FILO-574178 format. One record per atom (N, C-alpha, C): x, y, z. Coordinates in steps of 0.2 Angstrom, whole numbers, plus 5000, padded with zeros to 4 digits. Layout:
BEGIN
XYZ ...
REM end
This chain:
BEGIN
496142814167 496042794173 496742834177 496942874178 497442914181 497942884186 498542864186 498842804189 498842834198 498942784203 498642824210 499542844209 500042814207 500642874212 500642934207 500242944204 500443034197 499843054203 499243014204 498743074207 499043084214 499343054217 499543054224 500243104224 500743124216 500943184215 500843244214 500243244211 499843304212 499443334216 499043264220 498943304227 499343324233 500043284231 500443324236 500843394235 500843414227 500943484226 500743544229 501043584230 500843634231 500543674224 500343754224 500043774217 500643784213 501043804216 501643864213 501843774210 502043734214 502643694212 501943644204 501443654204 501043634198 501043684195 501143744191 501243814189 502043774184 502443754192 503243764186 503243684184 502943654184 502943584181 502343594176 502043654173 501943684166 502243714165 502943734164 503543774163 503943764157 504243774152 504543744151 505343814149 505843804153 506543844152 506843824146 507643864145 508343824145 508443814146 509043764145 509543734151 509643774157 510143854152 510643884155 510343914164 509543904165 509243924171 509543894175 509743824174 510043764178 510743784180 511043824177 511943824179 512343784177 512243774171 512843684170 513643744168 513443794164 514043834164 514243874171 514643874177 514543894183 514943974182 515044014175 515344074173 514844104173 514244084171 513744104171 513444144175 513244204178 512744214180 512044224179 511744214184 510944174183 510544244184 510744294187 510244344189 509744394183 510244394177 509744424172 509444374171 509344304168 508844284166 508344264170 508444274177 508044244181 507444304181 507944374181 507544434181 507344444178 507444434169 507044464164 506444404163 506444364166 505744314167 505244314173 505544354178 505344364184 505244324186 505744274190 505544204191 506144204198 505844164203 506344144207 506944084207 507444114209 507844044208 507543964211 507043964217 507043924220 506443894215 506143944212 505643874205 505943854202 506343854201 506943794195 507043724199 506743714203 506743644206 506143614205 505643674203 504843644202 504843634192 505143664191 504943664183 505143594179 504643604175 504343534171 504743494167 505243534161 505343534156 505743574152 506243544150 506743604147 507043614139 507143654136 507043694131 507843674125 507743614121 508443624119 508943594123 509043564128 509443554132 509843494130 510343484124 510443414122 511043414122 511343334120 512143314122 512143254126 512143234128 512143154132 512143184138 512943214138 513143234147 512843274148 512743334144 512343384148 511543384152 511443334148 510443304151 510743274157 511143214157 511343164165 511443244168 512043274168 512243324173 511643354175 511143374169 510643434171 510143384175 509743334174 509443294177 509643264183 510343254183 510643234192 510543294194 510543364193 510643424198 510143424201 509543424194 508643434195 508443384202 508543334200 508343274205 508643304214 509243304213 509643314221 509043374222 508543424220 508543494222 507643484222 507643434217 506543434217 506543404225 505843404226 505643404232 505143334232 504943324226 504543254226 505043204221 505743234219 505943184214 505643174207 505243224203 504943214197 505643244193 505543194186 506143194183 506043254178 506343274173 506343344169 506143284162 505843344159 505743324151 506243364147 506743334142 507043374136 506843374130 506743414127 506243424121 506843484117 506843464110 506943504105 506743504097 507243534094 506843534089 507343494083 507143434083 507543374078 507143374072 507143424068 506643414061 506943364056 507343354053 507743314050 508243284050 508243214055 508943234057 509343254063 509643234067 510043254072 510843264072 510843154072 511743204071 511843194064 511543124062 511443144050 510943164051 511143194047 510543244044 510143234037 509643214037 509143194032 509043244027 508643224021 508243254018 507643304023 507543384019 507243404024 506543384021 506043384026 505543374027 505243374020 505043434015 504943454008 504943404006 505543374004 505743344002 505543274002 505743234007 505443194009 504743174006 504243224006 503643214006 503743203999 504143233997 504343213986 504243133985 504743103990 504743033988 504242983988 503343033991 503042973991 503142913994 503442913998 503642864002 503542844007 503042804011 502742794018 503242774023 503442714020 503942694023 504742714023 504842754019 505442774020 505142854026 504742874025 504542924028 504742894037 504342854039 504442804043 505042814049 505342774042 506242774042 506642834044 506442884041 506642944045 506442974050 506042954050 505842974060 506042914064 506342854062 506442834065 507142824067 507542844061 508442854061 508542914067 508342984065 508043024069 508043024076 507542994078 507342964085 507842914088 508242884085 508842834087 509442874090 509542934086 510242984088 509843024093 509343064091 508943104095 509043074105 508743024102 508542984111 509342974114 509842944110 510542954114 511042994115 510543074114 511043134115 510643144122 510043094123 509543114130 508743184126 508843164124 508243194122 507443164123 506943194125 506343154126 505943154120 505843214118 505243264112 505443264106 505243274102 505443324095 504743364094 505243394093 504443444091 504643444080 504243384079 503943364074 503643314075 503143294068 503343324063 502643374061 503243424057 502743484056 502443454050 501343494053 501143454045 500643514042 501043554044 500443634040 500443644035 499943634033 499843644023 500043704021 500443684014 500643764014 500443754006 500243824004 500143833997 500643883994 501143903998 501343993997 502343983999 502643973993 503243953993 503744013995 503244073995 503744134000 504044134004 503444074010 503544074016 504144034018 504644064021 505243984023 505143924026 504643924028 504643854032 504243804030 504143804022 503843774018 504343714016 504943724020 505543664020 505443614025 505143634029 504743594036 504243534035 503943554028 503043534029 503343474023 502743434023 502843384017 502443404010 502143484010 501743484004 501043504004 500643524000 500043583998 499543523999 499543463999 498843413999 498743374003 498143394008 497943364015 497943284013 497843254007 497843164010 498743144012 499043174005 499743164007 500243174012 500043264016 500243264021 499843224027 499243214028 499043154035 499543104033 499643074028 499843004028 500842994031 500743054028 501643084030 501743084035 501143124040 501143124047 501043064052 500643014050 500342974055 501142924052 501542904046 501942884047 502542904051 502642964052 503342994055 503042974062 502642994065 502442964072 502442904074 502242864070 502542784070 503242784071 503842804066 504542814067 504642834072 504442894075 504642934080 504342884086 503942864090 503542854094 503642754095 503742734089 503642654089 502942624094 503142544094 502442574099 502342574108 503042584108 503142594117 503542634115 503442694120 503942764121 504642754125 504442694130 504942654134 505442634132 505342614124 505842554120 506542594120 506942554120 507642604117 507542644110 507742704108 507742744103 507042764100 506642774104 506242784107 506042864107 505842914105 505442974108 504742984106 504643054110 503943044107 503843114104 503343114100 503243164093 502743224096 502743284094 502543344098 502443344088 501643334086 501343384080 501343454080 501443494075 501343554074 501143584068 501143664067 500843704072 500143694070 499943684077 498843674077 498843754082 498543784075 498343754067 498443814061 498443804055 498243824051 499043874049 499343864054 500143914054 500443914045 500343874043 500543864034 500343914029 499743974033 499444014028 499544064032 499944104031 500244164032 500144224026 499644264028 499644314022 500044334018 500244314013 500944364009 501444314011 501344244013 501844224015 502544264019 502344294023 502544334029 502344294035 503044264037 503244234045 502644284049 502544224053 502044264058 501444344059 501544324050 500844354048 500144334049 499544364049 498944344049 498644284046 498544224050 498044194045 497544184045 497244194042 496044184040 495844174034 495544124037 495244074033 494544074035 494244044031 493444004031 493643944036 493043894039 493143854042 492843804039 492743814035 492743754029 493243734027 493743804022 494343774023 495043744026 494843784033 495143754039 494843674038 494543664039 494343574040 494543554036 494343554030 494443514025 495543504022 495543554022 496243544018 496743564025 496743604030 497343624036 497143584041 496643544040 496643484048 496843414049 496543414044 497043334041 497243314043 497843344045 498543304044 498843304051 498543364054 498643354060 498143294066 497543284063 497243254064 497143184064 497543154058 497843094057 498343084061 498843134063 499543134070 499143104076 498643134077 498243134084 498043064083 497743014077 497442964077 498042924079 498442944078 499042884075 499442874083 499242914087 499242904092 499942954098 500043024091 500543064095 500643094101 501043104105 500943114114 500843184113 500943234110 501143314110 500943344103 500443394106 500243454099 500543524102 500943554096 501143624099 500543664097 500443714099 499843774097 500343834092 499743854088 500343904083 500243954083 500844014080 500944074084 500344134081 499944094076 499344124073 498744134076 498544164072 497544154076 497144104071 496844084075 496244044070 495644064072 495044094066 494544124069 494544194072 495244244072 495344294075 495644284084 495744204086 495944224090 496444174089 497144204093 497644184093 497844104096 498144044093 497943984094 498343954103 498444004105 498744004112 498143984115 497844034113 497344034120 496544034117 496743974112 495943954108 495443914111 495143924114 494743884116 494443854112 493943864108 493743814103 494143784099 494643784098 495243744093 495443694099 495743734105 496143664109 495843624113 495243664116 494543624120 494243564117 493943634110 493143604107 493543534100 494043554097 494143524092 494643474096 495243474096 495643424096 495643404103 495143414109 494943374112 494343334114 493843384113 493343354112 492843304108 492843344099 493043314094 493243244092 493943274093 494643214092 494843174096 494543204103 494843164109 495643134111 495843204110 496543204110 496743194118 496943144122 497143164128 497943174132 498143194126 498943204126 499143274129 499643304127 499943354134 499943404125 499743464127 499843534122 500343594125 500543624120 501143654124 501243704117 501243774120 501343814117 501843844113 502043874107 502643864103 502943914108 503643934104 504143994109 503744064111 503644074118 503544134119 502844134116 502344094115 501644114110 501144124118 501244134122 500644144127 500644204127 501344234128 501344314130 501244344123 501244314118 501144364113 500444364111 499844354115 499444374113 499244444116 499844454120 499844554118 499844564113 500444574111 500444614106 500044584100 499744534098 499244524095 498544574097 498544584104 498044634106 497244584107 497544514108 496944474112 496944454119 497744514124 497744494131 497944584133 497844594138 498044654140 498544654143 498744594147 499444574151 499644514151 500044494154 500244414155 499844384159 499344414163 498744384169 498244364165 498044394159 497444374156 497844314151 498344344150 498744294143 498844224146 499044224153 498944154158 498344124156 497944164158 497144134159 496744104156 496844154149 496644134144 497044074140 497644064141 497843994137 497643944144 497643944149 497643884154 496743844153 496443924154 495643914151 495543874144 496143874141 495643854132 496243784131 496543764137 496743694136 497543674135 497843744135 498543744135 498943714139 499143644139 499443634144 500043664148 500743664142 501343674144 501543764143 501943804145 501943864143 502843864142 502943874135 503843874132 504043934135 504643944138 504944014135 504544084139 504044064141 503844124148 503744144151 503444154157 503344124162 502644174168 502244184162 501444204166 500944154168 501244084167 500944044173 501144044179 501644054180 502044064184 501944114189 501844164185 502044224189 501144234191 500444214186 499644254187 499444164191 499844124188 499044054191 498944054198 499344064202 499044054208 498544104210 498644194207 498244224208 497444214205 497844204198 497144194195 496544124198 496644064200 496444034206 496144064210 496544114217 496444144222 495744184223 495644204215 495344274211 494644224211 494644174209 493944124205 493944144199 494544164195 494544184189 494544104185 494944064191 495244004186 495243954189 494843894189 494943824194 495443804195 495643784200 496243744201 496043674197 495743634197 495543574192 495743554186 495843634181 496043634176 496843664175 497043664182 497743654182 498143584183 497743554187 497843474189 497843444185 497443444179 497243404173 497843414169 498043474168 498543494164 499243454166 499243454174 499843434176 499943344177 499343334177 499243254175 499543234171 499243264166 499443244156 500343234157 500643294160 501443314159 501643234163 501543224170 501643174172 501543114169 501043094166 500843034161 501143044157 501443074151 501943074148 502743064151 502843094156 503443074160 503442984161 502942964163 502942884165 502742854157 502642864153 502642854148 503142834143 503642884144 504242884144 504742844148 504542814153 504642764158 505242814160 505242894164 505742924165 505942914175 505242914177 505042884185 505542854186 505642784182 506142734182 506642744181 506842784174 507542794172 507442864171 507742904173 507642974172 508143004167 508742964167 509142984159 508742944152 508242884154 508242844146 508542844142 508842844139 509442824134 509742874131 509942944137 510342964136 511342894136 511542934130 512342884131 512842924128 513142934131 513842974129 514242964125 514342904126 514742864121 514642864112 513742834112 513442844107 513542924104 513542964108 513343044106 513943064103 514243054106 514743084107 515543054099 515242984096 515442954093 515842974089 516442964086 516743044081 516643034076 516442944073 516142954066 515342954067 515042934063 514142954061 514142884060 513442844064 513542774060 513342744053 513942694050 513942714042 513042694042 512842634046 512042624041 511642674040 511642734045 511342804044 511342834040 512142824039 512342884032 512242844024 512142774026 511742744020 511042744019 510742754023 509942764025 509842864020 510242864024 510342954022 510342954014 510842944011 510942934006 510342904002 510042844002 509442834001 508842854001 508842904006 508342934005 508442994003 508943024002 509143104000 508843083991 509343003988 509042993985 508143003979 507842963985 507242963982 506743003981 507143063988 506643133985 506943193981 507243163976 507643213970 506943233967 506943273962 506543243956 506743283953 506543253945 506843263939 506143293937 506343343934 505743413931 505743383924 506643413920 506543393913 507043363911 507043323906 507743293903 507643273895 507743353890 507743323884 508143283881 507943263876 508543203872 508843183877 508843123883 509043113887 509843123890 509743173891 510343233893 510643153899 510243173904 510343103909 509943043907 510343003913 510743003917 511543003912 511943043919 512743023913 513042973913 513342983906 513842903907 514642933908 514742873913 515542893913 516042903908 516642933911 517242943906 517043003902 516543053904 516343103899 516543153904 516943223899 517143273904 516743293906 516543323911 516043363915 516343423916 515943463916 516043573918 515743563924 515943573928 515343613934 515443673940 514843693938 514743753939 514643803943 514243853947 513943863952 514143883957 513643903964 513843943970 513643833974 513443803971 513243743976 513743673970 514143693968 514643643963 515043603968 515443653974 515943593980 515443633988 514943663986 514843673993 514443623998 514743634005 514443574010 513743634013 513743684010 513343704019 512643674011 512543624010 511843594011 511443554014 511643594019 510943524025 510143514026 510343594025 509843624023 509543664031 509043704033 508843744039 508843684043 508643704050 508543654055 509043594056 509543604053 509743554052 510243514058 510143484064 510243444070 510743484074 511243454076 511843474078 512543524072 512343484067 512843504061 513443494063 513543454065 514343434068 514843394064 514243374059 514543334052 514543374046 514943394042 514743424034 514443384029 514043434026 513743384021 514343344014 514243304011 514443294007 514143323999 514843353996 514743413989 514543353985 514143413981 514043393974 514643353972 515143403972 516143403968 516143333971 516243313977 516243243982 516043193980 515343203978 515143133977 515243133969 515343163966 515143153957 515943133955 516443143960 517143123962 517143043960 516843013966 516642953969 516242903963 516142973954 515842903953 516142903945 516842953945 517142953940 518042983939 518343003937 519043023937 519043103941 519343113945 519143163949 519543233942 520243203936 520443223931 519943253927 519343203926 518843223920 518243283925 518443303930 518043363932 518443413931 518143463929 518043533927 517643583931 517843623936 517543673939 517743753940 517143793939 517043863937 516743903942 516843973942 516344003948 515943983952 516343953956 516143903961 516043953970 516144003968 515944063976 515444033979 515244023983 514744003987 514144053989 513544063988 513244123989 513044143997 513144183998 513044184006 512344214007 512044234015 511444244015 511044324015 510544324012 510244404013 510044424019 510144364022 510044384033 510744424033 511444424028 512044454030 511744504025 511444514021 511344584016 511644554008 511844494008 512144454001 511444433998 511344453992 511044443988 511144403982 511744413980 511944363975 512944323972 512844323968 513944293968 514244323964 514644313964 515044363959 515044363952 515244383949 515044373941 515444353939 515644283938 516344253935 516044193928 515444243923 515144203919 515644183913 516044263912 516644233907 516844183906 517344193912 517744153914 517644083915 517044073918 516743993916 516643973911 516344013908 516043983898 516843983894 517344003897 517844003895 518143943896 518243913901 518543863906 518143783903 517443793903 517243743902 516843733894 516943783892 516643783883 516943713880 517543673882 517743613878 517343553882 517343543888 516943493891 516443453886 516043373889 515843353885 514943373888 514843403893 514243413896 514243453904 513943493905 513843553909 513543553913 513643553921 513143533927 513243613930 512443663930 512543723935 512043713939 512443703948 512343693955 512043743956 511543793956 511243843959 510643843963 510343893966 509943893972 509843953978 509643963983 509743983988 509943943993 510544013998 510843984004 510143954009 510543884014 510143854015 509943894021 510243954023 510044014031 509344054026 509244064022 508744084020 508044054020 508043984022 507443944024 507343964030 506943914030 506643884036 506143954041 506443934047 505844004051 506244064049 505544124050 506144184049 506444194040 506344144036 506744134027 506144154023 505744204028 505044224020 505344244016 505244264010 505444304001 504844353998 504844393996 504644413992 504644393984 505344363982 505444333976 505744263977 505644243973 505944173970 506344153964 506544203962 507044193956 507544183959 508144143956 508844133956 509344183954 509744213960 509744263961 510144283952 510244353951 510444363942 511044333938 511444333945 512344293940 512044233940 511644203944 511444103942 511344133936 510644153934 510244153929 510744173924 511244213925 511544243920 512044183919 512344113922 512744083923 512544043917 511944003919 511543963915 511643963908 511144033906 511244053901 511944053894 512344083899 512944083897 513344003894 513143973899 513543893898 513043863892 512543893892 512043863885 512343883881 512843943878 512943973872 513643903870 514043863877 514443813874 514243773868 513343763869 513243713864 513243643867 513443633873 513343583876 512743573881 512843493883 512143483888 512343513892 511743583899 511843593902 511143563908 511543543913 511243493919 511043543923 510443593923 510543633931 510043583937 510543613942 510243603948 510243623953 509643623955 509243663961 509343653967 509743673972 509843663978 509243723983 508543703986 508343743989 507843703993 507543763999 507043744003 506343744001 506343763997 505543783993 505543793986 505043773982 504843783974 505243863974 505643863967 505543923966 505343933958 505444003956 505344033950 505744003945 505743953942 506343913935 506043943929 505543963929 505543983921 506044013917 506044053920 506644093917 507444073916 507443993917 508043963914 507843893911 507143883912 507243823908 507343823902 507143853898 507543843890 508243823890 508543863895 509243853893 509643773898 509043743901 509343673906 509143603899 509443583898 509343503893 508943473901 509243473905 508843443911 508843483917 508643473921 508443493927 507943463932 508443453936 508443423944 508343463948 507843463952 507543513961 508043433964 508543463967 508943433972 508543453980 508243493979 508143543989 508743513992 508843503999 509343484003 509243444007 509943404002 509743324006 510143314010 510543354016 510743324023 511443304022 511743264026 512443244026 512643204021 512143134017 512443114010 512243164004 511943234006 511843243997 512143223991 512943243991 513243253985 513343193984 513143133987 513243053985 512643033983 511943063986 511343043985 511343083976 511543143975 511343163967 511643153963 512643103966 512643073960 512543003960 512342983964 511842913961 511442923957 511042973961 510443013953 510743003946 511043073946 511343093941 511843053936 512042993938 512242933935 511842893933 511342873936 510842843935 510842743938 511342763945 511342723949 510642703954 510542763954 509842783955 509042793952 508542783950 508142783944 507842853949 507942923947 507542963950 506642943951 506442953955 505742913956 505242993962 505543033961 505443093967 504743123963 504043133965 503543193963 503443263967 503243303963 503243343967 502743343973 502743353980 502243363984 501943443985 502343493981 502043543980 501943603974 501643623971 501843663963 502243683962 502543713958 503243773956 502743803952 502643873952 502243913949 502743943944 502243983938 502844023932 503344083934 502844113938 503044143943 502744173948 503044213951 502944223959 502444253961 502044293955 501144323954 500644273954 500844223951 500144183953 500044123961 500444143966 500444133971 499944153975 499444103978 499544043980 499243983973 499743953971 499543923964 499443833968 498943803969 498943723970 498543683964 498343633965 497943603960 497443573964 497143583971 496543573973 496043623973 496243693970 495843743971 495043733972 494643763975 493943743972 493843793964 493343743963 493043793955 492643853955 492643883950 492343953951 491843943945 491543993947 490844013939 491044023933 491644063932 491944063926 492744043926 492443983925 493043963924 493243983916 494143953917 494543973911 494543913903 494343923899 494443853893 494843893888 495643843890 496143873884 496043853877 495143833875 495143823868 494743883868 494943943870 494443983870 494844053873 495544063871 496044113871 495944193874 495344173870 495144263868 494744293874 494144243877 493744263878 494044303883 493744363888 494144393892 493744393899 493044383900 492944383906 492744323909 493344293911 493544223917 494044243920 494244183926 494644183928 495344153927 495744223923 496144203919 496944243922 497444243920 497844283919 498044293911 498044373909 498444403904 498944373900 499544363905 500244373904 500444323905 500044253907 500344183911 499744143911 499844063912 499344033911 499144023918 498643993920 498243973926 498843943929 498843893927 499243813931 500043833930 500243783937 500943803938 501143773933 501843803935 502543763929 502543693930 502443683934 502543583934 502143603942 501543533941 501043553944 501243483950 500943483956 500843433961 500843373956 501543303961 501443253959 501843243951 502143293951 502343283944 503443263944 503443223942 504043193942 504243163935 504743153933 505343103928 505543053930 505743023924 506042943927 506542913921 506942903923 507342883918 506942813912 506442793916 505942743913 505642773909 505142743905 504442773901 504142723902 503342743906 503042733909 502242733903 501942683901 501042693899 500642653903 500242683902 499342683905 498942673900 498642613903 498242593897 497442573899 496942533899 496342503901 496242533908 495942593908 496042623913 495142593914 494942593920 493942563920 493742573929 493242603927 492642603934 492142563935 492142533940 491842463942 491542483948 490842463949 490442463954 490342393958 490442383964 490142303967 489642293967 489342213968 488542223970 488442243974 488742253978 488542293985 488342353985 488642383979 488542453975 488742523982 489142483988 489442543993 490342563991 490442513988 491042523983 491242523979 491842553975 491842583967 492542553967 492742503962 493342463959 493742523953 494142563953 494642593948 495242563947 495342543941 495842503940 496242533934 496942543931 497342543925 497942503927 497942493921 498742453918 499242493918 499942493923 500142523919 501042473917 501342503912 501842463910 502542493908 502942483910 503542503910 503942473903 503942543897 503942513889 504842523888 505042553895 505942553892 506242503894 507042513896 507542443897 507842473902 507442513908 507742523912 507142503917 507242463924 506942463930 506642543929 506142543938 506142603937 505242613942 505242683945 504642653952 504342703945 503742693948 503142763948 502742753952 502242813953 501942833958 501142853954 500642813954 500242793951 499742823958 499342893955 498842933959 498042943955 497742923961 497242963962 496643003963 496243033959 496143113960 495343073959 494843143965 494043123960 493943193965 493443223959 492943303958 492343263958 491943293965 491343293965 491043353961 490643323956 490443363951 490043403953 489643413958 489043463961 488843453968 488743483971 488643473978 488343533981 488243513988 487843593991 488543643994 489043623992 489643683993 489843663988 490343733986 490743703983 491343663983 491643623980 492043563978 492643593975 493443573978 493843553973 493743543966 494243583963 494243543954 494543463956 494943443960 495143373962 495543373966 495443303971 495843303977 496043193977 496743223978 496943193979 496843123983 496743023983 496243003986 496742943988 497342943984 497642883987 498242863980 498742833982 499242813977 499642773979 499842763975 500142683974 500742683971 501542643974 502342653970 502142593968 502642573961 502442533959 502942533956 503642453959 504142463957 504342383951 504442423941 504342393938 505042353935 505142303931 505642293930 505542333922 506042333919 505942313912 505442283907 505142343903 504442303898 503742253906 503842263912 503342223916 502642273915 502342263916 501542263916 501142253924 501042293924 500542283932 499842313931 499142283936 498742323935 498642363943 498542413943 498242443948 497742453950 497542443957 496742453959 496742493964 496142543966 495942593972 495142563972 495042553978 494442563982 494242623984 493642643983 493242703984 492542673987 492742703994 492342723997 491542764001 491242784004 490842824003 491342884007 491442854011 492142894017 492442924014 492842904007 493142954004 492943004000 492243004000 491843063997 491543103999 491643114007 491243154012 491643214012 491243274013 491643334015 491143374019 491443414021 491243494028 490643504025 490143514025 489443544024 489243614026 488443634025 488343694025 488643714033 488043644037 488043654045 488743624048 489343624045 490143624047 490243544051 489743504048 489743434048 489743384040 490343324045 490543274038 489843254035 489743264031 488943224025 489343194018 488843154017 489243114009 488343134006 488643153999 487743173996 487943133989 487443083987 487443053983 487543103974 487843073970 488043123964 488443093961 488743123955 489243123948 489843123953 490143083951 490843083954 491243073948 492043123946 492643133943 492943073944 493143003943 493742963944 494442973942 494942963945 495543003937 495842963941 496442923936 496842893940 497542923936 498042943935 498742973933 499442953937 499842983932 500643013934 500543083938 499943113938 500143173943 499443213943 499543253945 498643273945 498543343938 499143343935 498843373928 498943333922 498943283922 499143213918 498643133921 498043123917 497843083922 497143063915 496843003915 496142983912 495642983918 495142993915 494543013916 493942983918 493642963921 492742943921 492242963927 491642973924 491143013927 490642943929 490542953937 489842893938 489642923942 488942903941 488642923947 488642893954 488742893961 488842873966 488142863970 487942823972 487142843978 487342833985 
REM end
């Protein structure tokens, strides 16, 4: 039921004021900088300066002082004194930069994901931000796409659990609460599947794939109470998401019952025109409003054509009223009518130093996101007192925050600095530390100083090779056709191997890279990702064993780019490949590469050793619930964390089913030689899928129940579930 004061505001608005309330513009339109001539921006978007008095929200108007001044100016101008909403892209932290979301997904730690969002919300709120365009829950299977860094991975179940955790972290139980901001889940829907991994490219998939793999995480966010949903740039069933009525009104509102605000992505209402789905701005506005897209971001077709559409009977004004009510209800939920500045706090926002508790949290979150991929002959952890060689473009680089890195006010702790806190700086020798530039600037490699590095580091006890990709070559617009390390980085690793010393390869990236070419030359391989402000300290904690690595891959790593997309939960085929018969030709296989990834989903090593035993699957007396259990023992002398994973395969169904699906996981912290039993309840709801008629269905039959370390290493038992 709409509150009376909100309905009264809507009733009092002119049609133009309503359309302005549904429009989002950048902060420069309010003229905070008096030296800027606003004639150009107004002319570019074909709007009159008078319209600014009624605009509903601001994109990326950040900084507490700016927000307070802009809000003050706006309320002085606004006829009805309706406050502005301030929205921004806070993807992995605002002042304290946290690990990129893909790294956080690898933590498999849902409490940590919630804490991640809570910290980001607190700092964002102090800067005057009301809404963050996060979490991004787009499922991804192609690491060539730059925005994989913003997602939590390739699995719908894990993505859904991370999404709901982050919504809780951002929003809490009450948006009015200090330090809370509204979350906007994105990009609805299927944005993570552009053809060829190329940004903004065509997305085309069956409705079954969309519903089973891509939609669950968005729905989990909606079920968790997310305040906003952002429509994607791409098409869904050949219709751009920003004007897609079956998607926005059908699935989102009618099926899922979402009652919050929907918003376009940047200029995406207008992009229906180059898509070829709208002839002009008038048609684009008509389609988007009719589809249920409440807010237009950084284009002004609602303002320019909305009144005309109503006057001509092309659009019912009630559709516009509904959208305006939802926007005003969000402002009310945030408490902006009572306190238009909410938590904007210049002193907190402009503090000379970041919050120490937040830095410590960032350090812990970073360590928990690191994935140990290889560790031959216990090359790690490092022992103190060793003479350490450190080489590569990320050895001393502070450019490891990761894309979309908040304000970037404070630089990151470099690997060199982090290691220096653990051992004497005199025990560290560096070489070939020139930083890797960005491909956007035409730089594709580092200078070749491999011989100098070999000669300088050959007498060290152990050598760390810090390699990867430039952080600016990840994120939006950061698509790549190739995923190998640059030639001179690969050359460096192999030349360091010639020293005969243990080589620890540490990979800084925002996506899975093609690491097979350097795997044999690496005694240990550490996937460092981009861990944010405390990067070097987080990594040093892992390298020296002060934190036992516990990360597990949330996205598969390919042998070669030619395998992509490669993911664990693919559909079964009619001619599966059997490795027992490698000479068979007419099966689904590559001649020059395995079908499986180099490192599979859920994979990750620890300094501890874990043994699995006593796997059992039992039916309850009521026969409507199955319990699968296994015992896990830490057989080492080192306490550690193990992520036990449950997978299920539907052996035969009316439609083809995935080879396996993650249905649960448990994280165990085990002391040395401790043993624990882990149990998973399996219900019919977990076994449902979208049938031939597009509806959820459970079909009795045989199911393979699997529990183990990762998607490729588990115990299995086949049972009948009726």
